[in-house]
NUZASE-407681 format. One record per residue (C-alpha): chain; x, y, z; residue in three letters. Coordinates in steps of 0.001 Angstrom, whole numbers, plus 500000, padded with zeros to 6 digits. Example, Ala and Ser with C-alpha at 12.3 -4.5 7.8 and 13.67 -1.06 7.14 Angstrom:
2
r kette=A X=512300 Y=495500 Z=507800 rest=ALA
r kette=A X=513670 Y=498940 Z=507140 rest=SER
end
This chain:
194
r kette=A X=137853 Y=422891 Z=904838 rest=MET
r kette=A X=134393 Y=424298 Z=905673 rest=SER
r kette=A X=133499 Y=425308 Z=909261 rest=PRO
r kette=A X=131167 Y=422277 Z=909532 rest=ASP
r kette=A X=133952 Y=419939 Z=908408 rest=GLU
r kette=A X=136454 Y=421600 Z=910782 rest=LEU
r kette=A X=134162 Y=421156 Z=913775 rest=GLY
r kette=A X=133320 Y=417570 Z=912848 rest=THR
r kette=A X=137067 Y=416763 Z=912403 rest=ARG
r kette=A X=137935 Y=417991 Z=915929 rest=LEU
r kette=A X=134842 Y=416310 Z=917396 rest=ALA
r kette=A X=136017 Y=412946 Z=915893 rest=THR
r kette=A X=139416 Y=413413 Z=917491 rest=LEU
r kette=A X=138337 Y=414588 Z=921020 rest=ILE
r kette=A X=135805 Y=412587 Z=923066 rest=ASP
r kette=A X=132943 Y=414744 Z=924258 rest=GLY
r kette=A X=133593 Y=417707 Z=921911 rest=ALA
r kette=A X=130510 Y=419359 Z=920564 rest=GLU
r kette=A X=130923 Y=421582 Z=917503 rest=PRO
r kette=A X=128541 Y=424345 Z=916462 rest=SER
r kette=A X=128623 Y=426787 Z=913514 rest=VAL
r kette=A X=127179 Y=430205 Z=913740 rest=SER
r kette=A X=127600 Y=432887 Z=911058 rest=PHE
r kette=A X=130094 Y=430645 Z=909219 rest=THR
r kette=A X=132310 Y=430491 Z=912358 rest=GLN
r kette=A X=132937 Y=427206 Z=914185 rest=VAL
r kette=A X=133078 Y=426872 Z=917928 rest=SER
r kette=A X=133793 Y=423566 Z=919728 rest=VAL
r kette=A X=132782 Y=422999 Z=923298 rest=ASP
r kette=A X=135183 Y=420583 Z=925017 rest=VAL
r kette=A X=135065 Y=418939 Z=928479 rest=PRO
r kette=A X=137433 Y=420501 Z=931076 rest=VAL
r kette=A X=139514 Y=417297 Z=931156 rest=ASP
r kette=A X=140054 Y=417469 Z=927388 rest=LYS
r kette=A X=141001 Y=421221 Z=927304 rest=TRP
r kette=A X=144776 Y=420661 Z=926846 rest=HIS
r kette=A X=144411 Y=417681 Z=924534 rest=GLU
r kette=A X=141939 Y=419627 Z=922318 rest=ALA
r kette=A X=144441 Y=422506 Z=922043 rest=ALA
r kette=A X=147197 Y=420148 Z=921049 rest=GLN
r kette=A X=145087 Y=418509 Z=918443 rest=VAL
r kette=A X=143935 Y=421863 Z=917015 rest=ALA
r kette=A X=147628 Y=422787 Z=916645 rest=ARG
r kette=A X=149194 Y=419523 Z=915560 rest=ASP
r kette=A X=146595 Y=417755 Z=913346 rest=ASP
r kette=A X=147494 Y=418348 Z=909682 rest=ASP
r kette=A X=143943 Y=418979 Z=908544 rest=ALA
r kette=A X=143268 Y=421586 Z=911299 rest=ILE
r kette=A X=146780 Y=423040 Z=911807 rest=ALA
r kette=A X=145737 Y=426072 Z=913961 rest=CYS
r kette=A X=149285 Y=426922 Z=914859 rest=SER
r kette=A X=148731 Y=430679 Z=915389 rest=PHE
r kette=A X=147307 Y=431481 Z=918836 rest=PHE
r kette=A X=145158 Y=434655 Z=918690 rest=ASP
r kette=A X=143649 Y=435232 Z=922165 rest=TRP
r kette=A X=142240 Y=433526 Z=925301 rest=LEU
r kette=A X=139724 Y=434971 Z=927729 rest=SER
r kette=A X=136715 Y=434153 Z=929827 rest=ALA
r kette=A X=133168 Y=435378 Z=930546 rest=TYR
r kette=A X=130751 Y=434823 Z=933366 rest=ASP
r kette=A X=127755 Y=432757 Z=932179 rest=VAL
r kette=A X=126124 Y=432544 Z=935635 rest=SER
r kette=A X=122361 Y=432312 Z=935436 rest=THR
r kette=A X=119673 Y=430849 Z=937620 rest=GLU
r kette=A X=119804 Y=427664 Z=935582 rest=GLU
r kette=A X=123674 Y=427542 Z=935634 rest=ARG
r kette=A X=124918 Y=429426 Z=938782 rest=PRO
r kette=A X=128525 Y=430048 Z=939318 rest=GLY
r kette=A X=129867 Y=429116 Z=935900 rest=THR
r kette=A X=132639 Y=430704 Z=933843 rest=LEU
r kette=A X=133282 Y=430055 Z=930169 rest=ALA
r kette=A X=136919 Y=429982 Z=928979 rest=VAL
r kette=A X=137340 Y=430628 Z=925165 rest=VAL
r kette=A X=140345 Y=430616 Z=922970 rest=LEU
r kette=A X=140738 Y=431590 Z=919283 rest=HIS
r kette=A X=143349 Y=430009 Z=917021 rest=ALA
r kette=A X=144123 Y=430510 Z=913326 rest=TRP
r kette=A X=145600 Y=428204 Z=910688 rest=SER
r kette=A X=148112 Y=430047 Z=908577 rest=ILE
r kette=A X=148361 Y=427010 Z=906255 rest=THR
r kette=A X=144617 Y=426415 Z=905570 rest=HIS
r kette=A X=143409 Y=430056 Z=906362 rest=ARG
r kette=A X=140610 Y=429035 Z=908756 rest=HIS
r kette=A X=140075 Y=429677 Z=912401 rest=HIS
r kette=A X=138607 Y=427876 Z=915429 rest=LEU
r kette=A X=137255 Y=428762 Z=918809 rest=ARG
r kette=A X=137607 Y=426261 Z=921639 rest=LEU
r kette=A X=135420 Y=426717 Z=924757 rest=ARG
r kette=A X=135063 Y=424988 Z=928080 rest=THR
r kette=A X=133130 Y=425678 Z=931289 rest=PHE
r kette=A X=134555 Y=425865 Z=934801 rest=VAL
r kette=A X=132998 Y=426593 Z=938203 rest=PRO
r kette=A X=133550 Y=430175 Z=939291 rest=SER
r kette=A X=134579 Y=428847 Z=942753 rest=LYS
r kette=A X=138038 Y=427206 Z=942495 rest=ASP
r kette=A X=137887 Y=426912 Z=938674 rest=GLY
r kette=A X=140916 Y=425220 Z=937299 rest=ARG
r kette=A X=142356 Y=424422 Z=933851 rest=LEU
r kette=A X=145682 Y=423073 Z=932617 rest=PRO
r kette=A X=147847 Y=425792 Z=931130 rest=THR
r kette=A X=148201 Y=426104 Z=927365 rest=LEU
r kette=A X=151440 Y=428042 Z=927538 rest=SER
r kette=A X=153292 Y=424866 Z=926536 rest=ASP
r kette=A X=151094 Y=424467 Z=923460 rest=VAL
r kette=A X=151182 Y=428160 Z=922443 rest=TRP
r kette=A X=153645 Y=430332 Z=924309 rest=PRO
r kette=A X=151465 Y=433311 Z=923496 rest=GLY
r kette=A X=148866 Y=431991 Z=925841 rest=ALA
r kette=A X=150996 Y=432944 Z=928779 rest=ASN
r kette=A X=149850 Y=436601 Z=929309 rest=TRP
r kette=A X=146267 Y=435786 Z=928337 rest=HIS
r kette=A X=146082 Y=433157 Z=931089 rest=GLU
r kette=A X=147543 Y=435609 Z=933590 rest=ARG
r kette=A X=144931 Y=438228 Z=932740 rest=GLU
r kette=A X=142103 Y=435639 Z=932882 rest=THR
r kette=A X=143421 Y=434395 Z=936242 rest=TYR
r kette=A X=143478 Y=437940 Z=937577 rest=GLU
r kette=A X=140098 Y=439101 Z=936212 rest=MET
r kette=A X=138102 Y=435851 Z=936813 rest=PHE
r kette=A X=140103 Y=433816 Z=939297 rest=GLY
r kette=A X=140563 Y=430782 Z=937143 rest=ILE
r kette=A X=143797 Y=428942 Z=938026 rest=VAL
r kette=A X=145843 Y=427621 Z=935084 rest=PHE
r kette=A X=147739 Y=424719 Z=936529 rest=GLU
r kette=A X=151358 Y=424350 Z=935369 rest=GLY
r kette=A X=151576 Y=427968 Z=934290 rest=HIS
r kette=A X=155225 Y=429090 Z=934651 rest=PRO
r kette=A X=154392 Y=432468 Z=936208 rest=ASN
r kette=A X=150782 Y=432847 Z=937257 rest=LEU
r kette=A X=151063 Y=436294 Z=938957 rest=VAL
r kette=A X=148892 Y=439428 Z=938654 rest=PRO
r kette=A X=149384 Y=441390 Z=935454 rest=LEU
r kette=A X=147088 Y=444394 Z=935461 rest=LEU
r kette=A X=145647 Y=445259 Z=938814 rest=LEU
r kette=A X=147442 Y=447115 Z=941631 rest=PRO
r kette=A X=149116 Y=445144 Z=944444 rest=ASP
r kette=A X=146672 Y=444127 Z=947128 rest=GLY
r kette=A X=143574 Y=444298 Z=944900 rest=PHE
r kette=A X=140929 Y=441906 Z=946197 rest=GLU
r kette=A X=138451 Y=440202 Z=944003 rest=GLY
r kette=A X=137967 Y=439424 Z=940326 rest=HIS
r kette=A X=136497 Y=442461 Z=938639 rest=PRO
r kette=A X=135004 Y=440832 Z=935521 rest=LEU
r kette=A X=132780 Y=438458 Z=937371 rest=ARG
r kette=A X=129067 Y=439251 Z=937734 rest=LYS
r kette=A X=129240 Y=439004 Z=941547 rest=ASP
r kette=A X=131912 Y=441690 Z=941788 rest=PHE
r kette=A X=130552 Y=444824 Z=943540 rest=VAL
r kette=A X=131638 Y=448045 Z=941904 rest=LEU
r kette=A X=132142 Y=449810 Z=945219 rest=ALA
r kette=A X=133926 Y=452870 Z=943764 rest=SER
r kette=A X=130661 Y=453824 Z=942078 rest=ARG
r kette=A X=128940 Y=453997 Z=945431 rest=VAL
r kette=A X=131495 Y=456569 Z=946685 rest=ALA
r kette=A X=131203 Y=458959 Z=943689 rest=LYS
r kette=A X=128157 Y=460705 Z=942223 rest=ALA
r kette=A X=126842 Y=459045 Z=939106 rest=TRP
r kette=A X=127511 Y=461285 Z=936134 rest=PRO
r kette=A X=125405 Y=459316 Z=933729 rest=GLY
r kette=A X=122051 Y=461125 Z=934372 rest=ALA
r kette=A X=119543 Y=460543 Z=931592 rest=LYS
r kette=A X=116521 Y=462305 Z=932871 rest=GLU
r kette=A X=115883 Y=465812 Z=934203 rest=PRO
r kette=A X=116378 Y=465947 Z=938006 rest=GLY
r kette=A X=118687 Y=462943 Z=938117 rest=GLU
r kette=A X=121921 Y=464872 Z=938441 rest=SER
r kette=A X=123485 Y=467080 Z=941140 rest=ASP
r kette=A X=124336 Y=469494 Z=938346 rest=HIS
r kette=A X=120744 Y=470342 Z=937393 rest=ASP
r kette=A X=120047 Y=473994 Z=938326 rest=THR
r kette=A X=117109 Y=474708 Z=936058 rest=GLY
r kette=A X=114549 Y=474040 Z=938774 rest=GLY
r kette=A X=113168 Y=470901 Z=937060 rest=SER
r kette=A X=111152 Y=468637 Z=939257 rest=PRO
r kette=A X=113241 Y=466000 Z=941028 rest=GLY
r kette=A X=112766 Y=462357 Z=940351 rest=ARG
r kette=A X=113582 Y=459208 Z=942248 rest=ARG
r kette=A X=117325 Y=458832 Z=942361 rest=ARG
r kette=A X=118593 Y=455877 Z=940344 rest=MET
r kette=A X=121587 Y=453847 Z=941247 rest=LEU
r kette=A X=124330 Y=453451 Z=938613 rest=PRO
r kette=A X=124701 Y=450020 Z=936929 rest=PRO
r kette=A X=126543 Y=447505 Z=939172 rest=GLY
r kette=A X=125742 Y=449222 Z=942462 rest=VAL
r kette=A X=123580 Y=447198 Z=944861 rest=PRO
r kette=A X=120837 Y=448693 Z=947020 rest=GLU
r kette=A X=121867 Y=449983 Z=950496 rest=ALA
r kette=A X=122295 Y=447177 Z=952981 rest=GLY
r kette=A X=122803 Y=444468 Z=950302 rest=GLU
r kette=A X=126641 Y=444460 Z=950637 rest=TRP
r kette=A X=129427 Y=445651 Z=952980 rest=GLY
r kette=A X=129518 Y=445632 Z=956744 rest=PRO
r kette=A X=125814 Y=446553 Z=957118 rest=ASP
r kette=A X=124770 Y=443401 Z=955336 rest=ARG
end
């Protein structure tokens, strides 16, 4: 089955699904309320038969046009037909919720835990939605765009690219305006002085 046919097949079985093919790979956007159903169809439909779960993750797609939005993506593979499929849906970054897919593919369990921890998306019905990677008491979701990388403020930035930007320069080169490292806001934009 070609990527176009695969996307069309899933779109005919799931209301609101929108397939797209890029570089011979098919991605299907599904509504949040069809997330679990789309996963089951991708696994159980004989023509699709994506029974092998590969990975699930998220990314922050927040822009001025679409503020506070996270995309959740999964990749599954068909051992029978030797094709693959990406399913994607969009949730709000504040109180984003999706049904768990650990009952469809048991391998989704740890991926959902990591996505919950890094992005704050709650997977309802998950058997053990507890932190997986970060230390106890960690606050925030470090892979979101709005997460402040405070540890970079406390340490000198070692990534100098121009003469005079590093504390290690001793050659007497003229100083330049100090640049903040990526992810560090200007003084007064965050923290107690805000």
